[in-house]
KOLTI-117386 format. One record per residue: x, y, z of N, C-alpha, C in turn. Coordinates in steps of 0.001 Angstrom, whole numbers, padded with zeros to 6 digits, always signed. Atoms other than C-alpha are relative to their C-alpha. Example, Ala and Ser with C-alpha at 12.3 -4.5 7.8 and 13.67 -1.06 7.14 Angstrom:
residues 2
+000890-001190+000000+012300-004500+007800+000900+001200+000000 -000820-001190-000060+013670-001060+007140-000770+001090+000730 
***
This chain:
residues 185
-000050+000235+000889+009252-025817+050495+001118-000920-000603 -001207+000716-000139+011124-029240+050235+000013-000149-001846 -000040+000751+001713+012784-029989+045902+001401-000655+000363 -000253+001696-000309+013849-033153+045334+000625-000201-001819 -000315+000428+001513+015879-033864+041827-000415-001495-000476 +000632+000672+000475+014401-036535+039758+001325-000967-000405 -000734+000675+000671+016125-039262+037856+000643+000964-001708 -000254-000618+000831+016023-036595+035140+000693+002004+000345 -000717-001436-000568+018592-033114+035845-001122+001319-000727 +000664-001194+000574+016223-030351+035426-001505-000114+000480 +001078+000365-000177+013144-032139+036307-000279-000165+001959 +000082-000191-001660+012377-030899+040101-001542-000357+000476 +001384-000119-000961+009664-032358+042635+000309+001105+000791 -000334-001104-000712+008879-029296+044478-001410-000645+001145 +000605+000197-001400+007024-030133+048081-000876+000795+000976 +000868-001055-000884+004908-027510+049611-000342-000338+001822 +000069+000404-001732+004967-027521+053684-001496+000294+000151 +001135-000658+000545+001429-027891+054220-000046+000049+002144 +000040-000458-001339+000129-026901+057881-001857-000641+000217 +001363+000915-000544-002937-029434+059503-000512+000474+001133 +000721+000231-001031-005545-028914+061793-001117-000619+000205 +001480+000731+000476-009066-030201+062158-000753+000447-000830 +000763-000097+001113-010129-028329+059834+000226-000198-001673 -000661+000265+001475-008099-029525+056739+001531+000695+000210 -000939-000588-000589-004837-027786+056145-000493+001258-001021 -000094-001057+000562-003119-024757+054437+001301-000302-000562 -001495+000134+000549+000153-024548+051911-000225+000989-000867 -000424-001004+001123+001515-022066+049945+000941-001248-000911 -000451+000555+001164+002052-023622+046703+000799+000275-000679 -000871-000051+000768+003824-021475+044940+000389+001250+000445 -000472-000955-000148+006130-018420+045471+001019+000068-000442 -000998+000022+000875+008267-017002+043407+001587+000563+000472 -001459-000760-000841+010949-015251+046085+000541-001319+000025 -000996+001420-000112+011357-018731+047481+000653-000919-000668 -001052+000434+001186+012008-020352+044554+000889+000412-000587 -001322-000963+000684+014319-017703+043361+001334-000671+000622 -001014+000437-001016+016293-018779+046884+000697-001404-001021 -000331+001142+000650+016657-022373+044911+000273-000289-001185 -000956-000280+001785+017803-020921+041274-001447-000274-000708 +000891-000434+000457+014531-021036+040294-000809+001558-000302 +000254-001628+000623+013960-017945+038231-001175-000211-000869 +000553+000216+001005+011402-019384+036142-001448+000852+000280 +001122-000617+000360+008390-016644+034939-001139-000722-000142 +001286+000538-000142+004904-018204+034976-000906+001036-000615 +000819-001373-000044+002329-016319+032943-001387-000705-000657 +001412+000447+000380-000565-018747+031817-000216-001431+001358 +000398+000554-000890-002414-020995+034590-001258-000826-000886 +000636+000856+000296-004088-024240+033406-000774-001256+000658 +000478+001117-001012-006517-026717+034809-001125-000618-000711 +000456+001177+001246-007771-029964+033421-000956-000909+001094 +000985+000940-000632-010495-032356+034288-000080-001242-000547 +000096+000993+000624-010489-036054+033662-000697-000979+000724 +000731+000825-000528-013109-037748+034289+000289-001761+000309 -000216+001123-000203-012168-041272+034061+001427+000087+000354 -000944+000251+000022-009503-042838+035468+000750-000681-001189 -000360+000520+001381-007216-044688+032588+000248+001302-000913 +000013-001030+000986-007412-041323+030771+001582+000578-000131 -001308-000327-000105-003657-040019+029475-000051+001216-000930 -000169-001072+001204-003104-037005+027773+001963+000640+000297 -001349-000534+000407+000330-036438+026173+000438-001161-000931 -001348-001333-000389+003061-036393+025530+000225+001446-001082 +000687-000638+000838+002433-033320+024459+001303+001365+000146 -000561-000695-000555+004898-030080+024058+000241+001448-000894 +000155-001440+001125+005267-026428+022173+001191+000638-000163 -001565-000417+000272+008408-025424+020297+000259+001283+000148 -000409-001235-000385+010464-022423+020600-000553+000807-001131 -000586-000630-000433+009982-019917+019822-001209+000103+001555 +000774-000291-001021+007225-020564+022792-000004-000997+000904 +000314+001157-000475+008172-023392+024293-000039+000500+001484 +000109+000330-001346+007376-024066+028085+000342-000295+001191 -000244+000587-001033+008385-024422+031298-001331-000517+000832 +001585+000430-000680+005515-026188+033426+000599-000595+001199 +000104+000632-001267+004908-026741+037048-001470-000690+000398 +001444+000465-000087+002152-029266+037609-000251-000523+001114 +000272-000167-001320+000317-030273+040620-001935-000641-000405 +001425+000481+000012-003086-032007+041149-000677+000123+001137 +001417-001073-001125-006295-030344+042941-000969-001374+000507 +000785+001154-000590-008030-033679+043149+000439-001530-000827 -000030+001158+000658-007278-037036+042098+001158-000323-000010 -001293+000754-000144-004024-039162+041495-000070+000104-001308 -000561+000469+001423-001799-039376+038434+001167-000474+000051 -001515+000389+000204+001149-040733+037296+000720+000925-001098 -000551-001118+001333+003048-037613+035984+001369-000287-001124 -000884+000730+000812+005565-038454+032947+000459+001715-000683 -001009-001214+000923+008822-035786+031443+001046-001462-000621 -000831+001007+000789+010937-037358+028579+000838+000852-000342 -001084-000690+000092+013962-035552+027932-000111+000274-001500 -000214+000195+001603+014114-034608+023947+000782+000911-000052 -000682-000841+000286+016913-031849+024285+000998-001199-000683 -001566+000547+001180+019614-032671+021116+001676+000343+000978 -000999-000234-000380+022776-033295+022403-000134-000781+001727 +000343+000106-000931+021411-034485+025876+000661-001427+000778 -000302+001196-000273+023221-037476+027585-001341-001318+000319 +001330+000581-000459+019435-038291+028611-000937+000136-000957 +000963-000095+000860+018180-037793+025448-001182-001385-000194 +001023+001064+000302+014475-039931+024947+000142-000584+001490 -000209+000606-001283+015207-040969+028901-001712+000798+000515 +000393-000619-000402+012047-040480+030935-000467-000047+001612 +000313+000341-001673+010773-040144+034639-001438+000130+000036 +001685-000152-000435+007462-040951+036392-000418+000414+001399 +000533-000131-001165+006020-039506+039478-001516+000054+000277 +001393+000185+000221+002860-039965+040759-000443+001333+001440 +000399-001447-000555+001173-036293+042075-001223-000361+000499 +002185+000058-000924-002247-036521+044361-000047+001257+000680 +000710-001367-001047-004114-033703+045968+000542-000815+001927 -000444+000229-001422-003079-035723+049386+001431+000164+000178 -001692-000068-000045+000681-035763+048576+000481+001353-000376 -000455-001575+000156+000577-031928+047363+001416+000283-000720 -001272+000212+000566+003800-032507+045565-000559+000544-001624 -000027-000683+001263+004565-030698+041975+000966-000457-000709 -000860+000519+000786+006612-031471+039051+000397+001180-000981 -000457-000906+000849+008618-029041+037450+000808-000598-001195 -000689+000330+001559+009115-029940+033372+000213+001499-000435 -001000-000885+001117+011695-027820+031755-000517+000419-001323 -000250-000050+001762+011882-026712+028189+000259-000609-000317 -000917+000983+000362+012876-029680+026260+000236-001264+000050 +000656+001117-000992+010862-032217+027730-001477+000358-000425 +001378+000251+000211+007798-033688+026502-000645-000205+001134 +000750+000323-001411+004737-034098+029457-001093-000500-000201 +001232+000715+000403+002134-036040+029725-000594-001120+001513 +000245+001087-001440+000205-038349+032801-001342-000506-000368 +000750+000999+000131-002020-040946+033193-000643+000354+001156 +000499-000444-000956-004808-040415+035655-000211-001859+000520 -000272+000761-001237-004956-042986+038685-001330-000244+000389 +001124+000115-000437-008223-042467+039488-001300+000835-000615 +001450-000511+000620-011765-041029+038181-000174+001818+000534 +000213-001702-000911-012144-037039+038298+000801+000236+000462 -001234-001066-000543-008733-035996+038670-000152+001461-000755 -000363-001590+000519-007980-032412+038188+001540+000477+000381 -001340-000465-000110-004724-031114+037128+000181+001570-000188 -000062-001227+000117-003597-027692+037568+001220+000259-000112 -001670-000647+000271-000423-026319+036397+000502+001020-001394 -000366-001307+000630+001582-023082+035328+000949-000097-000966 -000228+000243+001942+002710-022449+031657+001398+001205+000309 -000936-000642-000190+006078-020205+031158-000464+001598-001255 +000001-000406+000948+004826-019122+028168-001413-000367-000549 +000940+000214+000230+001297-018491+026316-000261-001516-001152 +000106+001165+001388-000452-021602+024076+000196+000935-001137 +000169-000833+001303+000414-020777+020742-000211-001303-000873 +000230+001161+001557-001331-023492+018137+001032+000310-000655 -000746+000165+000672+001215-023106+015988+001312-000532-000039 -001340+000907-000653+004204-024680+018044-000226-000808+000841 +000607+001357-000294+001816-027062+019620+000368-001138-000676 -000295+001456-000008+002933-031047+019765-000060-000969+000584 -000056+001440-000861+002801-034506+020356+000664-001003-000654 -000100+001377+000739+004052-037718+020024-000645-001319+000943 +001525+001208-000906+002639-040823+021086+000365-000415+001424 -000117+000624-001498+002581-041966+024595+000161-001259+000065 -000246+001620-000504+002801-045721+024394+001485-000265-001081 -000760+000176+001165+005670-045111+021481+001157-000945+000910 -000969+001317-000362+008274-048647+022065+001401+000787+000068 -001715-000751+000077+011405-046316+021328+000238+000920+001416 -000208-000550-000916+010558-044347+024428-000234-000797+001504 +000804+001025-000774+008886-046989+026333-000160+000426+001679 +000697-000553-001244+007340-045380+029320-000916-001440+000182 +001170+001207-001176+005693-047923+032135-001157+000922+000002 +000944-001061-000337+002667-046222+032337-001199-001523+001105 +000753+000261-001575+001185-049102+034718-001064-001043-001165 +001280+000233+001071-001562-049834+031978+000180-000423-001504 -000422+000419+001182-002014-051758+028882-000602+001616-001141 +000500-001348+000525-002289-048909+025991-001437-000009-000339 +000725+000090+000280-005216-050153+025100-001739-000093+000552 +001119-000300-000716-007191-049603+028010-000134+001512+000300 -000239-001470-000916-006312-046006+028410-001145+001020-001273 +000472-001040+000731-008673-042850+026944+000900+001001-000760 -000900-001278+000407-006995-040436+024819-000899+000798-001122 +000902-000713+000802-007906-037841+022683+000405-000273-001631 +000011+000559+001523-008117-037847+018842+001732+000482-000068 -000944-000407+000343-005227-035556+018822+001779-001015+000336 -000807+001478-000278-003259-038065+021151+000659-001162-000918 -000249+001040+000867-003933-041027+018780+000521+000454-001046 -001074-000341+001328-002661-039336+015833+001266+000609+000504 -001401-000503-000286+000297-038211+017484+001119-000777-000811 -000361+000117+001531+003152-038466+015309+001121-001216+001321 -000900+000483-000539+006065-041524+016392+001416+000543+001042 -000885-000853-000642+009043-040557+018855+001616-000179-001732 -000589+000095+001185+011146-041635+015382-000032+000571-000827 +000452-001352+001070+009469-038745+013280+000209+000482+000570 +000016-001144-000460+009851-036559+015895+001280+000758-000439 -001179-000552+000222+012502-033990+014796-000053+001353+001254 +000560-000629-000993+012906-032481+018289+001135+001864-000375 -000206-001021+000483+013352-028602+017912+000905+000706+001240 -000823-000300-001629+015406-028678+021998+001284-000237-000584 -001002+000440+000377+019066-028337+021949+000429+000271+001272 -000413+000263-000810+020989-028926+024882+001050+000387+000577 
***
């Protein structure tokens, strides 16, 4: 597995090897022992799978606060997305900075988003399926979101905010200025 740093320390791009032949390909997308050799010892306890029917769907920016904060390992099983992480760890020199990586079924890459980062994605094709591992169970009392289009973060999604499809929860998300991060660097 190839592991690359992104522009935000701790957010890693993992690209599993693919073995292709006339039938298609085989890829080992997760191996705890192999990741441990690279210092990644996260224990994942829950897998989530989402389908977004329309290109231009935004999910995020989401977080789960302590004591149920989550590391996430995100991959796309169908389609393409722009996957985004925002550093919200107080005292981090990168506080408020974001990185965006295209993940697709074709490239097979995965994004490791640690605790202390907001996470969201934009679908770039219809019928995108996103599968991600979480290091803690969903806890509704710890669930939160920040506006995906907040100007204080300034994410370049490549689309106008008025052209995206979002949930009611995301439409009513707090601004970055209102957000009192529970994460400390």
